[in-house]
N, C-alpha and C positions, 0 to 999 in steps of 0.2 A: 704496531709503536705507538710507544704511551710517551709525553712531551715532558720534560725535565719538570717540575714540579718548580725549581728556585725560577725559573725564566718566567712565572704565569703573568707579572707585571707587564711583559713586553707584549706578551701576549695577548695582554686585555687591551695595549695600548692598540696593537695591531687591529680590532676590533672596531675598537671605541675611532679612530679614525676615520675608517672608511664607513662606518654608520654618522658617521660627520660628512665625512662627503655626500654622501647621499643625501641626506638631513637637507643640507647647502643645494644639493641637486634639484630637489623637488620646491624645495621652496622658489629659487629663483625659476624652474619650468611652469610653477605654477602664476607666477609674480606676471611672466611674459607670454605664457600665453592659453590660461584659465581664460573662459568668454567674461566673464563677470569682472575680467581686471582690466582695470582702463588703461594697467599702460599695454595690454596683449589690443586693445582696441586702438592705441595708435600706433603700435609697431607688425602693418597692415601686412607685409612679406614674410615669409621663409626668413630670408636671407635676414633683415631686419631684426627679430628676434632671435635670428644664432648668435648675431653679432656681440652683444652683451650677453646672452648664455655660457660665450667664449670666453671674454672678459673675466667674467664671476667666474667661473670654474678652476679657469689658468687663476686666478688671484690665488684660490681655492684651499689651491692643489699645492701651491706653493708657501701657502701659511701653515698649511697641516704638516711638511716635508720639516719645516726650517723651526716649527714649533717647539718646544722644550720633549714634548712629549713625541714626534717626531725622530727627531735627533736621536730619542733615548734607543725606540726600536729600530730605527732604521727605513723608518715611511715606506714598506715597501706596499701595503693597501690593497694588495692584488693577489694571487697564489701563483699565475704565472713570471711574474717578478720574484718571487720566495726563489720556485723550481730554478727559475735561469740562476740565481747565486746557488743555488744546489748545485748544480750541474758546475759550476765553477768552484765548488769547495768550500764557500765563503760560510757553508749556514750546514751546521751541524742535523741531520735527521731527523731526530727528536722534536729538534727547534723547528722544521718545516713543517710538519704534522702540525704542532701546535699555533704556529703562524696562518698557516691554511685553513684549523679548523676554525679560529678567529676569526678570521677575515670573510668568512662565510656570515657566521653568524651577526657579524655586525653588519653586512649586506641585509640584512633578514631584519636585524631589529633597527637600523635608517630610515628604511623603507616602512615600517612598523609605525614608527615614534610623529618621522613626519606624515603618515600619514593620520594621525590620531591630533598632530598639531593644528594642522590645516582641517578637519574638521571634514576628510573625508572628498577635502577639492581636487587630489591628487587622484582621483578616480576618474574624473569627464576623462572625455575619447582627449581632449583638446589634451591633453598632458600625459596619460594612461601610466601613471604612477613613474613617469621617464624612463620605462621600458626601450630593451634595444633591440630593434628589428630589422631586416632586411629591406631598403629603401623601394625604389621603382624599380630599379636596374636586377634587382630578381636574389636570391642566395647566392648564389656561388662571387656573385659581385660581390656582394655581402663579403663576402669568407676570405674575398683574395685585396682587399681593402682592410677589411681587418688581419690580418696576416701582412701586408704592408707595414702599416700604422702600426704595428706592435714591434715590427724588428726595426725597424727607426729611432721608436722611443728608446730601445732592450740598447741599440746599439748607442746611439747618443750619449746616456746615461753613462756603459760603460766607458766609452772614451774620453768624456770629460772627466769622469767620476778619478778615474786614473791615471792624468794628466796634469800633475801637482799642481802647478799656476794656477788651471784654471775647476780642480774640484770643487769649490766651494758653490761655483756655480751650476752645479748639480743639477740641483731642485730647481733652480728659474730656469733651467730649459728643458726639464719634463715637466714643468706647466706653461712655458711658453705653445712646446708641442701639445699640449692637452689645448687649447684655447685655437691652434693653426687647425688641428682636425675637428675640431667643432666648426668653426666657421666652411671649412674645404669638405671634409670628409664624411660628417654627418650624413646628408641624404642618402651617402649610401651604405653604412651601417648604423648608422647612429654613436658612431665612434664610442667602443665598449672599450676593446684593450687587456679586460678582464672579467675573467666567468661569476667571482663571486659580486660584482657589481650589476652582472647582470640578470644573476640567479635572483637575488633581492626582489626587486621588481618584479621579474617573469611570474613570482608564489602571485604575487596578486594580481597586474594584468591577463594574467592568463598563457603568456607568451612561448608554450612551450615547446610550438612548433621549431622554432628558428634556436635553439638554445644548444645544441649541437656546433654552429657555427662558431660560438662565442666560448663554449667549452676547449674546442682545439685548433679556431684562428690562433688565438692571442697567445697558449703555448708552443704552437710551432714557430711564430715571429719570433716570439722569444729567447728560447732557446735556441733557435738559427740563428740568433746574436750573440746569445753566448757562444756558440760553438765556434762561428767564427771569430772571435773573440780571441777562445783558447788557440787559433790555428795562426792567428794571425800577427795578435800581439806579442810585445819582445818582452815581459812580465808577465807574474799571476796576476789576478785582478785581485786590488786593497779590498776593502772591510767593506762587507755590503750593505752599505747606507748610503743615503742620498745626498746625506748632507756631514761631514765628518765632523767632530769633535772628542775631544777626549772625556765626553761622559760614557759610565757604563757601558761595554758593547758585547754584546752578546753571537754580536757577530763578525766576530773579528777572527783573526787566522787563529788567534789559541781560543774561541767559544766560552766568550763569558770573562774575557780578560781584555784591560783597554791594553788596544797594540800600538805602542809610540809607531810602528812603523808606518802606520796609515794615516798619520796628522802631521806627520815631517816636512 
């Protein structure tokens, strides 16, 4: 299935957004964890390092979602999110292919760019290209944790974005959950929720053995949330964007049209 040629800007935006997220993650992780960093020397415990990392990545997610680019593409930045909206009938299949391909390309490109900008510092084992890997509780605990946090993330986005008075805050909720998960859940699985976000760093860190977790658990969790929404919500899902505005939208009900119903 070939993506639509007239939607290439939205596809490129999706890749650029996820690439920017990984650049931010790599820069902050290097600052907070690399042995040569004076900040890492001040923050001696893992929790002390996770808290500023959580704040930085939560704010990064919020900034990208509410940016002009994020408002145009919908700021999925995640193949599992795109597939969940596809399940809900909010994304055309050809657009889903374009989004997902660009998201994976963006994750790889963001990892490469970060490594170049930081002159190879992310290769240090203390940073390890911000690869997401199972924690001390093992792969099945990581799988369960990734499934749960992915389900809760998608459920929160769908619930808030489909409640008109609160819809504008869906991006804030997503960023807040990212921050909370990094503080609380990261020791279990690294807090990915995103197959593309995991694959990009894995290509450089060589963390192939755990890829199955991050390709299946986020998809299971987010599709589960979409399925629950279809069964329990009293109306169809609105536009498949985390921040609803009147700019051109290819993920509204009419695919490629601005849907007034989505913004009222």
